N, C-alpha and C positions, 0 to 999 in steps of 0.2 A: 902119839901125836906130838909135834914139837912144842917146846916151851920157849916163849919169847920173853926177853927181859929188857927193860929200859930204866936206867938208873937204879933205883931201889925197888922197882916193881917187877914181879914175875907174873906171866900169864900162861897157865898150863893148858895143854890139850887144845892147841890152836890149829884149826884146819885152813882158815882163810883170813885175809886182811882186805878190808874195803877202804880205799883212799878217796878223799876229796881231791879235786884237781886244782882250782884257782887258789893260790896262797899256800898250797900243800905240796904239790908236785910242780906246778907251773908258777913262775914268778911273773904274774900278770898285772902287777900294780901300775906300771907305766902305760900299758895298753889300755887299762880301764880308766886311768886318769885322762888320757888323750880322748877316749871315747866320751867321757863325761863332759869335758871341755868343748868338744866338737858338737855334741848334741845341744848343749846350752847355747852355743854360738848360733847354731842353725835356727833354733826356736826364737832367739833374741832378734834375729833378722826379720822374723815374721810377726813377732809380738814383742815390741820394745818394752824394756823394763822387767823382763822375765828371767834374764840370765842368772842373776845372783840367787834368786829363789830356787831355780832348777839346780844349780850347783850345790846349794846347801842340802836340798832334798836328796841328792845323789851321794852326799857324804864328802863333798869337797870343801875344805877349809884352808884358806891361804895357799891354794893350789896343791894341797896335800890330801891324798885319799885316805879317808878313815877306813881301816881294815875291817871294822864292824859295821860300816855304813851300807846303804842300799845298793850302790853300784858294786861294792866288793862282795856282798853275800847274797844279794837278791837275784831272783831269776829275771830274764828279760821281760816276761809278762808282768812281774811285780814292779819293775822299773817303769814300764809303759803306763800302768794304771796310776802309779803315784804321780808321774809327771802330767798325765792327762787331767788329773784333778786340779792341778795348778792352771792348766790351760783353760779348763772349764770355768774357773773362777774369773777369768777375763771376759766372760759373757758368751763363750762359744758352747754349742750343744755338745753332749757327751760323745756321740758318735763322731762328730767332727774333731773333737779333742783327741779321741783315741787314734783316729786316722792320721792326724797331724803328727802326733808323737811317734807312731809307727813309721811314718815316712821319714822323720828325723833320724831315727836309728838306721833305717835302711839306706839313707843317703850318705851317712857319715861313717858307717861301720867300715872297719879297715879290712878290705877284701883280701889284700895280699899280706896280711900281718904274719910275722914270723914269731912263733911261740918261743918262750924262754923257759928252759927247765932249770930248777935249782941244782946247784953243784952236788954231785954224788948220787942223785936220785936213780939214774940208770943202773949204777952198780948195785945199789941196795935192792932195787926191784928185781934185777937179774939174779942176785944171790938168793932172795926169798923164793923166787920161782924154782930155781935149781934145787932148793932144799925141800920141794914138794908142796909148798903152800899155794892155795888157790888165791888169785889176786883179781880185784875188781876196782873200778872207778865209779863213784856215785857223785854227780855234780849238778849244780844248778845252771851250768852252761848248757848249750844245745848239744845234742848228740853229734852233730857235725863238727862242732868245735872240739869235742873230745877226740873224734877221729883224726882231725888235723893234728892235734897235739901228739897223739900216738904215732902217727905217720912221721911227723917232723923229727921225733926222737927215737924211732925204731923200738917202740915199746909194745907194739901190737902182739908180738910173739909171747909176751909175758902176761898180758892182761886178758883174762878169760871172758869177763863180762864188763860192759860199760853202759851206764844209764844216765841220760841227760834229763833236763827239766821238761823236755817235750815228749817224754815217754810215760806220762801219767802223773802220779802224786809228787808233791814237792816237800823238801826238807822244811821243818823238822818232823813231818809225819813219819812215825816209825814204820809204816807200811813200805816206805821206800827202801829201808834197810832190809826188811823182811823179804821183799820181792827179789832183791839181789841175792840174798842168801839162798832163796828157793832156786834161783837160776843156777847158782853154784853147787846146789845140792849139798848144802851144809846147814848146820843149826846156827842160829844167832848166838847161842851160848858158846859156840866154838869159833866165833868170828870177832876179830878186832876192828875197831874204827880208828882211822888216822885222819884228822882234820884240823882246821885252824879257826873254827868259829863255834859260837854257842849253838847254832843250828845243828852242826855235826854232833855236838855233845848231847843235846836234848834228844835228837833222833835216836842215836845209838843207845842211850840210857833207857828210853821208853821201849826200845826193842829188846831190852835185856841182853845186850851184846856182852861178849866175854870181857871186854875192856875198852877204854877210850884213851887214845894217845893224842894229845894236842901238841901241835908244832907251831913254834913262833920264831922261825928262822933268825937266829943270832940276835935276838932283841934284848939280851942282857940276862943277868942272873936272877933278878926279881921275878917271881911268878906273875903272870898276867891275870888280873881279876876277871877280865872278860872271858877267860878260859876256865874259870872255876867250874868244877864238876867233872873235869877230866881226871882219870886215874893218875896221870903223869903228864908233865909238860916237858918237851924236849926242844933243843935249839937247832938240831940237825937230824935229818932222816937216818944218818948212819948210827944214831944211838939205838936204833931198833936192831937187836941182836938175837940170835938163836942159841939156845943152850943145847949142846950135843945130847942126843937121847941117852947115851951111856954115862953122862956126867952126873955125879952125885952132889945135889945141892947142899947136903949136910956135911 
């Protein structure tokens, strides 16, 4: 089985790699920022004075999206529940609050959005697939959002399994990782996780994954504290390399 190396870390006997989507393969920061602003504006029109509270809850500060905030790493359901709590504080019933927030997301969601892939991802994923690794995507986005991303960037031919937040358990529950490994017919101990959040790290660690690679796309040489716990932090997906099977590490 292949050995994968990133910087000074080697991961032997790897059969599969599971990727996160948002922030790992897809550069979704602008889309998520627009969505947060639009939802906050929609709710503000109906409940004046709520906008800034909504933006802070979603992780928007000075119009900049916090990569570890609710909008960036939370599922749609988690976003809806968090915002509905603020609506309910304004005196509305819980069911009405939930319905109002769900309507906000439905009304402002970008139906014709064009997904943006990080540079070099296609080439890396294509190469890993050609070298015999099984590849999957495990995301807190919806399954349909994953499908759109795969279709937009011609990745469907390389990704064997993809699982969204609407297919059962949510990160960081390790059962998410275990379920994907089961579908791939590989052991967690022979599977790497590649992600950009503590949710990815905690999930893979608790599932006893072969290793955890955290990516922080070109964010500088200093390791990111929010990604502590990963085996290695990289700045670009092309740092994931395969050692030829006949190559002697000694």
